[in-house]
KOLVEXDO-396334 format. One record per residue (C-alpha): residue in one letter; x, y, z. Coordinates in pm, 1 decimal. Example, Ala and Ser with C-alpha at 12.3 -4.5 7.8 and 13.67 -1.06 7.14 Angstrom:
 code        u        v        w
    A   1230.0   -450.0    780.0
    S   1367.0   -106.0    714.0
***
This chain:
 code        u        v        w
    M  16258.8   7757.0  11681.2
    I  15889.6   7807.1  11614.8
    T  15709.7   7970.6  11905.8
    T  15343.1   8038.7  11971.8
    D  15171.8   8286.7  12197.7
    W  14812.6   8179.8  12237.3
    V  14485.6   8305.1  12377.6
    S  14193.4   8076.9  12447.6
    A  13908.9   8051.8  12691.4
    K  13949.3   7677.7  12628.8
    S  14290.6   7652.3  12797.2
    Y  14186.2   7323.2  12958.0
    I  14201.5   7171.9  12607.9
    V  14520.2   7328.8  12474.7
    G  14825.0   7469.9  12644.0
    E  15194.4   7529.4  12624.2
    Q  15285.6   7161.6  12572.5
    F  15023.1   7128.3  12298.0
    F  15173.8   7413.1  12094.7
    Y  15534.2   7321.3  12177.3
    T  15492.1   6968.9  12039.1
    L  15300.5   7096.4  11736.2
    N  15576.5   7343.5  11658.2
    K  15845.4   7075.8  11696.6
    S  15648.1   6857.7  11454.7
    I  15617.8   7143.3  11204.1
    E  15992.5   7211.2  11230.0
    K  16068.0   6846.2  11155.1
    Y  15881.0   6844.7  10822.0
    T  15942.6   7199.1  10698.5
    K  16254.6   7404.8  10646.1
    V  16125.5   7666.7  10889.2
    H  16308.6   7692.8  11218.4
    R  16234.4   8050.5  11317.9
    L  15876.7   8163.3  11333.2
    N  15672.9   8344.0  11595.2
    I  15299.0   8279.0  11574.0
    S  15007.9   8437.9  11754.6
    S  14717.2   8195.6  11786.6
    S  14361.9   8237.4  11914.3
    I  14076.0   7996.8  11959.7
    V  13752.8   8190.2  11918.8
    S  13376.0   8141.9  11898.5
    D  13181.3   8092.6  11575.9
    R  13038.3   8441.9  11622.1
    V  13384.7   8599.2  11623.3
    M  13504.8   8377.1  11339.4
    K  13204.8   8467.6  11124.8
    K  13283.5   8838.3  11168.2
    L  13650.9   8784.7  11080.1
    N  13564.9   8568.4  10779.6
    H  13322.9   8835.3  10655.0
    S  13573.4   9117.7  10709.9
    W  13871.3   8947.1  10548.1
    R  13723.7   8707.4  10292.9
    G  13379.6   8854.4  10224.4
    K  13208.6   8532.2  10335.5
    N  12924.8   8579.3  10581.7
    K  12965.8   8242.0  10755.3
    T  13198.6   8079.5  11001.4
    T  13505.5   7887.0  10894.3
    D  13739.4   7651.4  11074.9
    V  14070.1   7839.7  11051.6
    L  14202.8   8170.5  10925.1
    S  14569.3   8251.4  10891.7
    F  14731.7   8586.9  10840.6
    P  15097.4   8609.4  10738.9
    Y  15248.1   8937.1  10859.0
    N  15485.3   9032.9  10580.9
    E  15486.4   9229.1  10259.0
    D  15523.0   8929.2  10029.1
    K  15250.2   8705.1  10169.9
    G  14982.0   8905.0  10342.9
    L  14919.8   9174.4  10596.3
    V  15184.7   9429.8  10678.3
    V  15177.0   9488.7  11051.2
    E  15405.4   9757.4  11184.8
    K  15621.7   9668.8  11484.5
    S  15477.5   9321.7  11533.4
    D  15668.8   9056.3  11722.6
    Y  15483.3   8795.8  11518.2
    D  15533.5   8646.6  11173.4
    G  15166.6   8561.0  11148.4
    E  14844.7   8473.6  11321.7
    V  14633.2   8156.6  11326.1
    I  14271.8   8188.4  11440.4
    I  14061.8   7876.2  11499.3
    S  13687.1   7846.5  11559.5
    F  13630.6   7622.8  11861.2
    E  13273.6   7529.6  11766.5
    Q  13365.2   7453.0  11405.1
    A  13659.5   7239.3  11518.6
    K  13424.3   7052.2  11751.1
    R  13174.9   6990.5  11468.1
    Q  13450.8   6870.4  11235.7
    S  13628.0   6644.8  11484.0
    G  13421.7   6337.0  11391.0
    V  13616.6   6025.0  11488.2
    N  13918.1   6233.7  11592.8
    S  13949.5   6392.5  11931.7
    L  13887.3   6765.6  11959.3
    R  14259.2   6815.4  12034.3
    T  14351.3   6633.5  11713.6
    E  14116.1   6854.9  11512.4
    L  14254.9   7169.2  11677.9
    A  14606.4   7043.6  11599.5
    T  14511.9   6980.4  11236.0
    L  14370.6   7331.7  11200.5
    Y  14672.4   7491.7  11367.9
    I  14911.5   7301.8  11138.1
    H  14702.5   7403.3  10837.2
    G  14714.0   7769.5  10938.6
    V  15089.4   7767.5  10998.1
    L  15149.5   7599.7  10662.3
    H  14961.5   7885.6  10496.2
    I  15174.4   8139.1  10684.2
    I  15497.2   7980.2  10562.9
    G  15376.9   7978.7  10203.5
    Y  15181.3   7660.0  10136.0
    D  14847.7   7678.2   9957.0
    H  14590.7   7439.0   9810.8
    V  14446.0   7621.8   9511.1
    T  14572.5   7379.3   9246.4
    R  14572.7   6997.6   9260.7
    V  14952.0   6991.6   9288.6
    Q  14946.8   7245.4   9572.7
    H  14664.8   7056.6   9745.1
    K  14852.9   6727.3   9729.0
    E  15172.9   6884.8   9860.2
    M  15010.5   7083.1  10141.4
    Y  14781.3   6809.2  10268.4
    G  15061.9   6553.5  10234.6
    I  15294.0   6748.8  10461.3
    Q  15004.0   6836.6  10693.1
    E  14931.7   6466.2  10741.1
    K  15299.3   6383.6  10807.9
    I  15320.7   6660.5  11067.4
    L  14997.8   6547.0  11232.6
    E  15104.4   6182.2  11249.0
    Y  15439.3   6277.0  11401.1
    W  15263.9   6503.6  11652.6
    K  15032.3   6218.9  11753.2
    K  15338.5   6007.1  11830.2
    I  15496.0   6267.0  12058.2
    Y  15182.5   6420.3  12209.1
    G  14882.7   6208.4  12123.7
    S  14896.9   5961.5  12406.9
    K  14566.3   5856.3  12562.7
    K  14654.3   6070.8  12862.5
    H  14660.6   6387.6  12651.6
    N  14423.6   6297.4  12372.3
    K  14091.5   6209.5  12535.5
***
């Protein structure tokens, strides 16, 4: 089972059911069935600092993901988590376009988790594979969560 502990001042937008259905959707289209994720939705100001610290880019970004293991990323001693997904609320809002803000947040969360479990989009082949599975996960999530009631 994929689980998520999350922190957000925007808890009126996301919550336990949001992450539960996202994780079920990710499980359906990946071979991962045990993963514990920490997720935060932060401001552009915080995201810009993180992006500068970790990637050397002095600007905000939409999502950062940090795998917590020796093979893929950071080594964090005594962590209960397999990785962390951090999303910029303001950037998600700017990018949402015709989608709802929840759908954009879902897309970014899925993208971050896919990075944690080993997907990347450096080459064309990787890009096609990662964005293909991301779209399948998102479409499935919309079916189980994206009703008009939840997705305004």
